[in-house]
C-alpha positions in Angstrom: -48.6 21.5 31.3 -51.7 19.6 31.7 -53.3 22.5 33.4 -52.8 24.8 30.2 -54.0 21.9 27.9 -57.3 21.4 29.6 -58.0 25.3 30.2 -57.6 25.5 26.4 -60.0 22.5 25.8 -62.6 24.1 28.2 -63.0 27.0 25.8 -63.1 24.8 22.8 -65.7 22.5 23.8 -68.0 25.5 24.7 -67.3 27.5 21.5 -68.0 24.3 19.5 -71.2 23.4 20.9 -73.2 23.2 24.2 -75.6 20.5 23.9 -75.3 16.7 23.2 -77.2 15.2 20.0 -77.4 11.6 19.6 -74.4 10.4 17.7 -72.4 13.9 18.3 -70.0 14.4 21.0 -71.1 15.6 24.2 -69.2 19.0 24.7 -71.4 19.8 27.6 -70.3 16.7 29.5 -66.5 17.5 28.5 -66.8 21.2 29.9 -68.3 19.6 33.3 -65.1 17.4 33.5 -62.7 20.1 32.6 -64.1 22.3 35.6 -63.8 19.1 37.9 -60.2 18.8 36.8 -59.5 22.5 38.0 -61.1 21.6 41.4 -59.0 18.7 41.8 -55.9 20.8 41.1 -56.8 23.3 43.7 -54.3 24.0 46.8 -54.9 25.6 49.9 -58.2 25.6 51.9 -61.0 23.9 49.9 -64.4 25.7 49.9 -67.7 24.1 51.0 -68.9 23.8 47.8 -65.9 21.6 46.5 -67.3 18.6 44.6 -64.2 16.4 44.6 -64.8 15.1 48.0 -61.7 13.1 48.3 -59.4 16.2 48.1 -58.5 17.9 51.3 -56.9 21.2 52.4 -53.3 21.0 51.5 -50.1 23.4 51.7 -51.6 25.6 54.4 -48.2 27.2 55.0 -47.2 28.0 51.7 -45.1 31.3 51.8 -44.9 31.4 55.6 -41.3 30.9 55.8 -41.0 34.2 53.5 -43.5 36.0 55.5 -46.0 36.2 52.8 -49.2 34.3 52.4 -49.1 32.1 49.3 -51.8 29.6 49.9 -54.4 28.8 47.4 -53.9 28.7 43.5 -53.2 25.5 41.3 -51.1 22.7 41.4 -49.5 22.1 38.1 -50.5 18.6 36.2 -49.7 15.7 38.4 -47.1 17.7 40.6 -47.3 19.5 44.0 -45.6 22.5 42.6 -47.3 25.8 41.9 -45.7 27.3 38.9 -46.8 31.2 38.5 -46.1 31.4 34.6 -48.4 28.6 33.4 -51.1 29.2 36.2 -51.2 32.7 35.1 -51.7 31.9 31.4 -54.3 29.5 32.0 -56.1 32.0 34.0 -55.7 34.4 31.2 -57.1 32.0 28.5 -60.2 30.9 30.7 -61.0 34.6 31.2 -61.0 35.1 27.4 -63.1 32.0 26.9 -65.6 33.7 29.1 -65.2 37.0 27.6 -65.8 35.8 24.0 -68.0 32.8 24.5 -69.6 33.3 28.0 -73.3 33.4 26.5 -72.5 29.8 25.6 -71.6 28.5 28.8 -74.9 28.3 30.3 -75.1 26.9 33.7 -71.3 26.5 33.7 -70.6 30.3 33.4 -70.6 30.6 37.2 -68.4 27.7 37.9 -65.9 28.7 35.3 -65.9 32.2 37.1 -65.1 30.4 40.4 -62.0 28.5 38.6 -60.9 31.9 37.2 -61.1 33.7 40.6 -59.2 30.5 42.3 -56.5 31.6 40.2 -56.8 35.3 40.5 -57.1 35.4 44.2 -53.6 33.4 44.1 -52.2 36.0 41.9 -53.3 38.8 43.8 -51.3 37.1 47.1 -48.3 36.5 44.7 -48.3 40.3 43.7 -49.0 41.9 47.1 -45.6 43.2 47.6 -44.6 46.3 45.3 -42.1 45.4 42.5 -42.0 41.7 43.4 -44.2 38.6 41.9 -43.6 35.4 43.9 -43.5 33.0 40.9 -43.2 29.4 42.5 -43.8 27.5 45.2 -41.9 24.1 45.6 -38.9 22.4 44.3 -39.6 20.8 41.0 -36.6 18.4 41.0 -37.6 17.2 44.7 -41.4 17.1 44.2 -40.9 14.9 40.8 -38.9 12.4 42.5 -41.6 11.7 45.2 -45.0 11.2 43.8 -47.9 11.8 46.8 -50.8 13.4 47.5 -50.6 17.1 48.0 -52.3 16.4 51.6 -49.4 14.4 52.7 -46.5 15.9 50.9 -43.3 16.5 52.7 -41.3 18.1 50.1 -39.7 21.5 50.5 -42.1 24.3 50.0 -39.2 26.5 48.7 -40.6 30.2 47.7 -39.2 31.7 44.7 -39.8 35.1 43.4 -38.6 38.0 40.7 -37.9 41.6 41.9 -35.8 44.6 40.4 -32.5 42.7 41.3 -33.8 39.5 39.8 -36.1 40.5 36.9 -38.7 38.4 35.3 -40.7 40.4 32.6 -42.2 37.3 31.2 -43.9 35.7 34.1 -44.7 39.4 35.5 -46.3 40.4 32.4 -48.3 37.3 31.9 -49.4 37.9 35.4 -50.4 41.3 34.5 -52.4 39.7 31.6 -54.0 37.4 33.8 -55.4 40.0 36.1 -56.4 42.4 33.5 -58.3 39.7 31.4 -59.8 38.6 35.2 -60.9 42.2 35.7 -63.2 42.1 32.5 -64.5 38.6 33.7 -65.8 40.2 37.0 -66.5 43.6 35.9 -70.4 43.0 35.9 -70.6 40.4 38.9 -68.3 42.0 41.3 -67.4 45.6 40.2 -65.0 46.2 43.0 -63.0 42.9 42.9 -62.7 43.9 39.1 -61.2 47.5 40.1 -58.7 45.7 42.2 -57.7 43.0 39.7 -56.9 45.9 37.0 -55.2 48.3 39.4 -52.8 45.4 40.6 -52.5 44.5 37.0 -51.4 48.0 36.0 -48.8 47.8 38.9 -47.3 44.5 37.8 -47.2 45.4 34.1 -45.0 48.7 35.2 -42.7 46.5 37.3 -42.3 43.8 34.2 -41.5 46.7 31.6 -39.3 48.8 34.0 -37.2 45.7 35.1 -36.6 44.0 32.1 -35.1 40.4 31.7 -36.5 36.7 31.5 -37.2 35.0 34.8 -35.2 31.8 33.3 -32.1 33.8 33.8 -33.0 34.9 37.2 -34.3 31.8 38.6 -32.8 29.4 36.2 -31.8 26.4 38.7 -35.6 26.6 39.9 -37.8 27.2 37.0 -35.8 25.2 34.2 -36.5 22.9 32.6 -40.0 22.8 33.4 -41.0 26.4 32.7 -38.1 28.3 31.1 -39.3 30.9 28.6 -37.6 28.9 25.3 -40.4 30.5 23.3 -41.5 26.9 22.4 -42.9 23.9 24.4 -40.2 22.1 26.1 -41.9 19.4 28.3 -39.5 17.0 27.1 -36.9 18.7 29.2 -39.1 18.5 32.4 -40.1 15.0 31.9 -36.2 14.1 31.2 -35.2 16.0 34.3 -37.7 14.0 36.5 -36.7 10.8 35.3 -32.8 11.8 35.8 -34.2 12.6 39.6 -35.8 9.4 39.7 -32.8 7.7 38.7 -34.1 6.3 35.4 -31.5 8.2 33.3 -27.7 8.7 34.1 -27.5 11.7 36.1 -28.1 15.6 36.7 -25.4 16.6 34.5 -26.9 15.0 31.7 -29.9 16.6 32.3 -28.1 20.0 32.7 -26.6 19.2 29.3 -29.7 18.9 27.8 -31.0 22.2 29.3 -28.4 23.9 28.0 -28.5 22.4 24.4 -32.1 23.3 24.2 -32.2 26.9 25.4 -32.3 28.3 22.1 -32.9 31.9 22.2 -34.2 31.8 25.8 -32.8 35.2 26.3 -34.7 37.2 24.0 -38.0 35.5 23.9 -39.4 36.8 26.8 -40.5 40.2 25.2 -43.8 38.7 23.9 -45.1 38.7 27.2 -44.7 42.6 27.4 -47.0 43.1 24.4 -49.6 40.7 25.4 -49.7 42.1 29.1 -50.1 45.8 27.3 -52.9 43.9 25.0 -54.9 42.9 27.9 -54.3 45.9 29.8 -55.7 47.9 26.9 -58.7 45.7 26.3 -59.3 45.9 30.2 -58.8 49.6 30.8 -59.2 51.4 27.1 -56.3 53.8 28.2 -54.5 55.4 25.3 -51.1 54.7 26.7 -51.4 51.1 26.2 -52.5 51.5 22.8 -49.5 53.7 22.3 -47.0 51.2 23.9 -48.5 48.4 21.7 -48.1 50.2 18.2 -44.6 51.8 19.5 -43.4 48.4 20.4 -44.6 46.3 17.5 -41.5 45.8 15.8 -39.1 45.8 18.8 -41.2 43.2 20.9 -41.7 41.0 17.6 -45.6 40.9 16.8 -45.0 40.3 13.2 -42.7 37.2 14.0 -44.1 34.2 12.2 -44.3 31.8 15.0 -46.7 29.0 14.4 -47.5 28.5 18.2 -49.5 29.6 21.0 -49.1 28.5 24.6 -47.7 29.5 28.1 -44.2 30.2 26.5 -45.2 31.9 23.1 -47.8 34.5 22.9 -46.9 35.9 19.3 -50.1 34.4 17.7 -52.3 35.3 20.4 -51.2 38.8 20.5 -52.1 39.5 16.6 -55.5 37.6 17.1 -56.5 39.4 20.3 -55.7 42.6 18.9 -57.4 42.1 15.5 -60.7 42.2 17.0 -60.3 45.8 17.4 -59.8 46.1 13.5 -62.5 43.7 12.6 -65.1 45.4 14.7 -64.3 48.6 13.2 -62.7 50.2 16.5 -59.1 50.8 15.4 -57.7 50.9 12.3 -54.4 51.8 14.3 -54.0 48.2 14.5 -54.2 46.8 10.8 -50.8 45.4 10.8 -51.7 43.2 13.7 -54.8 41.9 11.6 -52.5 41.2 8.6 -50.1 39.1 11.0 -53.3 37.2 12.2 -54.6 36.5 8.8 -51.1 35.1 7.6 -51.0 32.8 10.9 -54.4 31.6 10.5 -53.6 30.5 6.8 -50.9 28.5 8.0 -53.1 26.3 9.8 -55.6 25.5 7.4 -55.4 22.2 5.7 -55.7 22.4 1.8 -54.2 25.7 2.2 -50.9 25.9 4.5 -47.8 24.7 2.9 -46.0 25.6 6.2 -43.2 22.9 7.2 -44.0 23.0 10.8 -47.9 22.4 10.4 -49.0 19.0 9.3 -52.3 16.9 9.7 -52.8 13.0 10.1 -54.8 11.0 7.9 -57.5 11.4 10.4 -57.2 15.4 10.3 -55.4 15.9 13.5 -53.0 18.8 13.4 -49.5 17.6 14.4 -46.5 19.6 15.0 -43.3 18.0 15.6 -42.0 17.9 19.3 -43.6 17.0 22.6 -47.3 17.2 24.0 -48.7 17.8 20.6 -52.3 18.3 22.3 -51.2 21.3 23.7 -50.6 22.9 20.0 -54.1 21.2 19.0 -55.9 22.8 21.9 -54.4 26.2 21.8 -54.3 26.8 18.1 -58.0 25.4 17.8 -59.0 28.2 20.3 -57.5 30.9 18.4 -59.2 29.5 15.2 -62.5 29.8 17.1 -61.7 33.1 18.5 -60.7 34.7 15.0 -63.9 32.9 13.1 -66.2 34.6 15.9 -64.3 37.9 15.1 -64.6 37.6 11.2 -68.0 36.4 11.5 -69.1 39.6 13.2 -67.2 41.6 10.6 -68.8 39.5 7.6 -65.0 39.1 6.5 -62.8 36.2 5.3 -59.2 35.4 5.7 -57.1 36.2 2.5 -54.8 33.4 1.8 -52.6 34.2 -1.3 -54.9 33.4 -4.3 -57.8 31.8 -2.1 -59.5 32.8 1.0 -61.4 31.2 3.9 -64.9 31.8 5.6 -65.3 31.8 9.4 -67.2 28.4 8.9 -64.1 27.0 7.4 -62.1 27.7 10.5 -64.5 26.5 12.8 -64.8 23.4 11.0 -61.0 22.6 11.5 -61.5 23.7 15.1 -64.2 21.4 15.8 -62.4 18.5 13.9 -59.6 19.0 16.3 -61.7 18.9 19.3 -63.6 15.9 18.5 -60.4 14.0 17.9 -59.6 14.6 21.5 -62.8 13.3 22.8 -64.3 9.6 23.3 -66.1 8.4 20.1 -69.9 9.7 20.6 -72.4 7.2 21.1 -74.0 5.7 18.2 -77.6 6.6 17.4 -80.2 3.8 16.7 -80.2 4.5 13.0 -76.2 3.9 13.1 -76.7 0.8 15.1 -78.9 -0.7 12.8 -77.2 0.3 9.6 -73.9 -1.5 11.6 -75.9 -4.5 12.2 
């Protein structure tokens, strides 16, 4: 979970500002530290330019027992497990940030591409076998009961996969999205690698679409409760399960009951990833087949569902914002309905305009949603505000919100307020110090 949260923060701080000014937040320093976080999460053989020198090579035999090479990739949060679903989403979002705001990255652009490639290299290994995606390395229950450095870990490195007999459309389509987005990032820097990523993305998406079903049904015991596709953050379930294994709460049976009670509509919510994957393949390949797929499946796969959430588990809002760029840039009126969906979604986020029961703001202006891990909502939703603001600015457009409307500047102001809430207070200027004294 932490990996996803920090990924989005990377995008936010770059979009918000690139330089430190006295009395303002140092967004460049926040970006620098975010990138260091990813270096600290690296698994496998570390490169010579690794800056966090206290980290060493780890998990060098991942996948060997299954006859595949699954070394590399990122560990999840403070775990030693490699969860493919959030890792792929992390790569997709990091690529989206580079695609939309890359010119603001300055000297950090190269570092960010390296962070993307660390993930996409791993995802290429995880999809090297046709009609198969390796989606997890490690046993979450065993791992969470034994906190140790990855260099020293002795917990099982069990490998889990989805295939035609055990479908996982959600994780496979997200993996396809990550590879497609990555292909755009490397289109100029490494055209050959970009082509390999796109070719693989096409293959993986075909698998995801042909063999439909949620991976949380196929691999429920392994991937739940941490990264079931509930269409809503369920961090509480993962934490609760970890505590149970550690003996802090009564038993695994209680955890299992918790999971069953919180599964909600888990068997139908995996469909958003198919639209998400198709949207990124359309953006990366410009093939008409993906354009037609999106429009044909818009209703069936729930693009218009009014869900005020965006993250590794729920792509509805991201789908509409991403596709709306086509409309706002005057490239494709065919997707006008997605812009309407995006406008409606954005309006629900704006203080003073929104009256949506699931969106609240603290007295200090921080967005708040009931549930666990609120900062994931803050960062991911703020990223969409910034991306949409960017598209609106280029189109000289506003967001219609009932009897009122919102400008791109208003969207940026709300997003920047959220990012500023996450960072330490900026240093006082000399004038501020004199005023306080």
